[in-house]
N, C-alpha and C positions, 0 to 999 in steps of 0.2 A: 505493501498499501504506501511505503514509502523511496521508489523507484527514482521519482524525480528528487529529492529532498539526498536522497543517496549517489543519485550524478553530479545533485551541486557541492556536494564535500570533496568527492573525486575533482573537481577542479578548482577549489580552497585550495585544497594542499595543506594547510596547516590553521589551524583553530588556534586565534591564544587566547590564553586563559588569561581573562582581566578581573583584579579583581582593585575598587574604587571606595575609597573610604567619601568621600564626597561626589556629587554629581554635578558639583564644578570641572570636575574634571575628562565628566564625559563625550563629549562634544571635541577638547583638542585631542584626547586619545582618539576617537575616530578618525578625525581625520587627520593626523600620522600616520595609520594604518590603511589608513585608503590611498594617502600620500605614497605608499610605501609597494603597493600591491599586493595586502594583506585585506583584501574586502570580509574579511565576519571579526565575531568576539564574542567568546564566550562568558558573556558578565555573570563571577559567584554570587550567590546568594552567601554571603560571608560575613556584607555586611547592614545597613539599614537603606542604605545609598543605592541596592542593586535595582530596584524598580524604576526608582526615576534612572538613574545610568541606562537602564533600555531605554528608557524613551527619550532620551534626549540624545542617544547615541543616531538611532533611527532619524530622528528630526536632524539632524546634523548632516549625517549621511545615509538618506533614504534608499538607495541602493546596495547597503552594508549590510549583510549580513549579521541580525545578532542577535544569539539564544542566549539562555539564561542556561548557568553550571551550579551546583552541591545544590541541585534542589532536594530535599529530603521530605515533604511533604505535597499532600495536594495542595492544600493550601497557595504554599509559596509558589507553583505550578498556576494556580489558578491569578494571582497575583503579576509573578512572568509573563502569561498570557496577554492580560487586561494590558501591561506596559509595553506589548506587541513584540514579545518575543519568537521568533521566526521557530527557534529549536528550544527541546528542555535537553537537559544531561542531568547523570544523575550518579554519584559515585560508588553506587550498591546500587542492585537490583531490588526493589522494593513493587510489587505486582500491583499493590494500589496505586500508587504513583501512576504506573507507565499503564495500568489498563486506563485510568482517566485521562491521559494524554489522551490514547487514541480513542478513547470517545470523543474528545475532543474536538480530534483528525488533527491535531499537534504532532508532527515528528519528535518521537522520544528515545537519548540514544542511555538506557539505563549502561553501571561498571557491572562488567561479566566477568570471572577470573576463573570460574570453577568449571566443569564441565555439565553440573549442574543448574546450575547460572545461566547458562550457556540455553542447553538444554527447555529449561523454565524463559526464554527470552524468545527462540525460538517457537515456540507452542502458542506464543500472543502473534507470529508472523513478524517477528523482528530477524531481519539478517545483521547488520551492523548493530554492535554495539558498542561502548567504551571498555577500555582494557587499564587497570585503572586501582595502583598504583605498579604501572607498569614496570619501572627497575623492580622492585621491590618480588614480583609475582614471577619472575622469571623473564621479561622482554619479548624479544622476537621468538627464540629460541621454542616458551610459552604457545605462543601467540599460535606458531606452525601446528605446534601440536596438536592445540584444539580445534585446528581447523581441518584435520584430517577426517576425523569422523560426521563431524558439521561441515559436510562438503558445502562450498558458496558462501560461508560467513566470514564474514569482514569485522575489524576492530578499527577503532579509533585511541590509539595508547597513547596516555597520558599519563605523566609521573615520572621524571630519568630522561622522556625526551629533550633531548639538547643538539647544539649546532653539531658535536663530534659522532652522535649516533644516529642522525637525519635520513640522509643518504641510505645507512642500511633499512630502516621502516620503511621507507616507502621506495625502496628496491624491494620489495617484496610484494607479491599478491593478494596476502591476507591484510595488508594495510588500506583503508580506503583514503585517511588523510590522519595525522598527528595534532592531538592538544602541546603546545606550549607555553610555557611562562616567560621565559628565556627575555625575550626583548618587550617584556610587559614588566617587568617586576617594577613596584612600587617605586621602589629605591632611584630608579631609571628618571622617573616625574615628579620627584619630590617638591622640588625646588620651582613647580609648573615650566619646567623647560622641557617639551616631548622630543626636540632632535633627536635625542639615543633611541626613542622608541624607534623611530621613522629611520634611523641607521640600522639598526640592527633587525627590524622586519625585514626591510628590503634585503638586506645580504642575505636575512632565511630563504625567500623567495626566490631571490636567484640562484642559490643553492638546492630548494627542491626544483624547481622549473630544470635546472641540467641533469637534475636525477630523472623525472614524466617528463619532460620538455612542456 
């Protein structure tokens, strides 16, 4: 049911995982990422500014694909969707949250790192899920092992993805896209200057396109 969204993920290559403490940071963040050719953002619900930041990013850059991350409850999912989130990402597999998003016809990427979790997601019609925290759960080796029995399943790994291993991840058919934080760490724009974000995001996209064209 999400094939068009999965195709979009393939084209995005990298989805930056953004933590914003203030809605005032949203528009300049969106501008910097779009200028770098990184046309998406997963705004995490780790702060009270998340919902407002999603709306502000969409307003600043209407063509940007803005989603919500760290969504743990149905209430957070509804708040994200009301703010204009195009997709929902969860760190783990919560059947209630996943089913709710499906009912609302909003793409959802729950975290799955075990055969049982992948199986549960596939029963609900999902063929792409998040893999988090990727580094701690074996990274690409574990992903490939899971994809062997679950033919056609793909992952968006997040957690430990970096410039150093980006090519390895994107070089695998098991990976639809990657989630990353190294180009959007809060320390990079704490002074209100988003030029480092733009520079690192542009470098990341160049590296990604070098692998997948």
